[in-house]
N, C-alpha and C positions, 0 to 999 in steps of 0.2 A: 710218389712223397719225394723223392729228392728235388726234383723238379722245382714242385708246388714248395718246398721249405726253403729252396732259393729264392724264387718269387715272392714268397710273401716277407722274406729277410730283408729283399731289396726294397720293397713297396715301404717299407718303414721305416728306412731312412731317412728320408727329407722330411717324413713325420715326426722321429727323434729330433734331427736338426732343429726344426723350429720348435718341438714343445721345449728345449733345451735353451731356448731364449725368452721364456716367456716367465711370469709369476706362477710361482707353483702351488697348483690348486684354484688356479681363476677359470675361467670361462672358457677361454681361450688351451688353455692347457689340459684342460678335460676334451675340446674338440680335438686337438693334436693328437690324442693317443687314440679316442676313438672313431676317428670318420677312417682311419684305416679298417675295423672290424669288419665290415659288411663287404668292405672292398677283399680280404682274403677271404669271406665264407665264400663270395661266390667265384673266387679264384679255385677255389677250393672243391665246389661242384661243378663250375665249367671245365674241369681237368677230370670230372669223376668221381672224385675222390670223398662219399660220403662221408659221415658224421660216427667216429669212432672212436671209444673212450679209450683204446688203447692209442690210437694217434694224438689224440688231447694235447697231451706234454709236448709230444716235439713240436707242435703248433702253435703253441703259448710260449713255448722257449723261443722258436725262432721271431716270432713276433717280437717279443719283450729285447731280444736279441739286436732286433734292428732299430728299435729306441734307442736302446744304449748306444747301439755302435753311432749312429745319427749324433746323439749329442754329445759322443766323445769328438767325432768330427767338426764339429761346431766350436768344442773347447779349445782343439789345437789349431782350427784358423783362427780363432780369437787370440792367441798366443801368439801366434806367426804372424799373423796382420797386424 
């Protein structure tokens, strides 16, 4: 579960980076948030981690954590660049 969590976090970094540069609630903003969802689910199933209500909060947290950190990276690049 730890490896899957790290991979889901890393998967979401570029999508969070992309999302941070888009107008909030625009169609592409929704795409940036929702595109990695099936990828994360597929990754979990490929690793043999079926859906369990007990693990859902962990995967949701790392999903949005990756999105959030990706957005922070974009803001940092913008400030420094």
